[in-house]
C-alpha positions as CSV (number, residue, x, y, z in Angstrom):
1,X,-0.1,0.0,0.0
2,X,1.2,3.2,-0.5
3,X,0.0,7.0,0.0
4,X,0.9,10.5,-0.7
5,X,0.3,13.7,1.9
6,X,1.0,16.8,-0.2
7,X,1.6,19.9,1.8
8,X,-0.4,22.8,0.7
9,X,0.1,25.7,3.0
10,X,0.3,26.8,6.2
11,X,-1.0,23.4,8.1
12,X,-2.9,22.0,5.2
13,X,-2.5,18.9,3.4
14,X,-4.3,17.0,0.9
15,X,-3.6,12.8,1.0
16,X,-4.2,10.6,-1.6
17,X,-4.9,7.0,-1.1
18,X,-3.2,4.0,-3.6
19,X,-7.1,3.9,-4.4
20,X,-7.1,7.4,-6.2
21,X,-9.6,9.4,-3.2
22,X,-8.3,12.4,-1.8
23,X,-8.9,14.1,1.7
24,X,-8.2,17.4,2.7
25,X,-6.4,17.4,6.2
26,X,-5.8,20.9,8.2
27,X,-4.5,21.9,11.7
28,X,-6.7,24.3,14.4
29,X,-6.5,28.1,13.8
30,X,-4.5,28.1,17.2
31,X,-1.6,26.1,15.2
32,X,-1.7,27.9,12.1
33,X,-4.3,26.2,10.4
34,X,-7.4,27.3,8.7
35,X,-9.7,24.4,9.9
36,X,-10.6,23.5,6.4
37,X,-10.3,20.1,6.7
38,X,-10.2,17.1,9.0
39,X,-7.3,16.8,11.6
40,X,-4.9,13.9,11.3
41,X,-5.4,12.2,14.3
42,X,-9.3,12.2,13.4
43,X,-8.2,10.4,10.5
44,X,-6.8,7.6,12.6
45,X,-10.3,7.3,14.5
46,X,-12.0,7.4,11.3
47,X,-9.8,4.7,9.8
48,X,-10.4,2.6,12.7
49,X,-14.2,3.1,12.9
50,X,-14.5,2.3,8.8
51,X,-12.3,-1.0,9.5
52,X,-14.1,-2.2,12.1
53,X,-17.5,-1.3,10.8
54,X,-16.6,-3.2,7.7
55,X,-15.7,-6.3,9.7
56,X,-19.0,-6.2,11.7
57,X,-21.4,-5.6,8.7
58,X,-19.8,-8.5,7.1
59,X,-19.7,-10.9,9.9
60,X,-23.4,-10.1,10.7
61,X,-24.2,-11.2,7.2
62,X,-22.3,-14.3,7.3
63,X,-24.1,-14.8,10.6
64,X,-27.7,-14.4,8.7
65,X,-28.2,-11.3,10.7
66,X,-30.6,-8.5,9.0
67,X,-28.6,-5.2,9.8
68,X,-29.8,-2.4,8.1
69,X,-27.8,0.2,9.7
70,X,-24.5,0.3,11.7
71,X,-23.1,3.4,13.1
72,X,-20.2,3.6,15.8
73,X,-19.6,6.5,17.8
74,X,-15.9,6.7,18.9
75,X,-14.6,8.6,21.8
76,X,-10.9,8.8,22.5
77,X,-8.6,10.6,25.5
78,X,-5.0,11.4,24.3
79,X,-1.8,12.0,26.4
80,X,-1.1,15.2,27.9
81,X,2.5,15.3,26.9
82,X,3.9,14.7,23.6
83,X,3.8,12.4,21.8
84,X,0.2,13.0,22.4
85,X,-1.0,9.3,21.6
86,X,-4.4,7.8,22.1
87,X,-4.3,6.4,25.7
88,X,-8.4,5.3,25.6
89,X,-10.6,4.8,23.1
90,X,-14.1,3.6,23.1
91,X,-16.3,2.4,20.4
92,X,-20.1,2.4,20.8
93,X,-21.7,0.7,17.8
94,X,-25.6,1.2,17.3
95,X,-27.1,-1.6,14.7
96,X,-30.3,-1.4,13.6
97,X,-32.1,-4.7,11.9
98,X,-34.7,-7.2,12.1
99,X,-34.5,-9.9,14.6
100,X,-30.9,-9.3,15.4
101,X,-29.5,-11.6,18.0
102,X,-27.6,-9.7,20.7
103,X,-24.7,-12.6,21.2
104,X,-24.3,-12.8,17.5
105,X,-23.8,-8.7,17.3
106,X,-21.5,-9.3,20.2
107,X,-19.4,-11.7,18.7
108,X,-19.2,-10.0,15.5
109,X,-17.9,-6.9,17.5
110,X,-15.6,-9.2,19.3
111,X,-14.0,-11.0,16.2
112,X,-13.6,-7.6,14.8
113,X,-11.8,-6.2,17.7
114,X,-9.9,-9.2,18.6
115,X,-9.0,-10.8,15.1
116,X,-10.1,-8.9,12.2
117,X,-9.7,-5.1,12.4
118,X,-6.0,-4.4,11.6
119,X,-6.4,-0.7,12.6
120,X,-7.9,-1.7,16.2
121,X,-5.5,-4.0,16.9
122,X,-2.6,-1.7,15.6
123,X,-4.1,1.2,18.0
124,X,-4.4,-1.1,20.8
125,X,-1.0,-1.6,21.0
126,X,-0.9,1.9,22.4
127,X,-4.1,2.6,24.0
128,X,-6.6,0.7,25.9
129,X,-9.7,0.1,23.6
130,X,-13.3,-0.7,24.6
131,X,-16.4,-1.4,22.9
132,X,-20.1,-1.8,23.7
133,X,-23.3,-1.8,21.6
134,X,-26.9,-0.9,21.4
135,X,-29.5,-2.7,19.1
136,X,-32.6,-1.2,17.4
137,X,-35.3,-3.0,15.9
């Protein structure tokens, strides 16, 4: 996998993925940015959220669970001193579907966290990661 990040000006950058998609990143105004894009550390959390959501949705499908919607709300804490790494990350899954089995939903989330989600497992080397879920019909 190969990606490119190009500095535009001040704290603004454009990241381009190997698959040809681009995203604007920028810093806050107090650090010289113009707040015109997502923060790089936010991108890490979004990447983890996307990775685990793909796992959960595809695992539920394999388990013959009818999920119609899956959202993960991620909250994180960072170290006070540099490097300001993530120290705690919590993922709260909100899954909507018909006749969802809570044990199967929990299993799908656990499989992602413990086996399949490369981003979660990698970030888990530095941060304590927890998760929970709620099901809506």
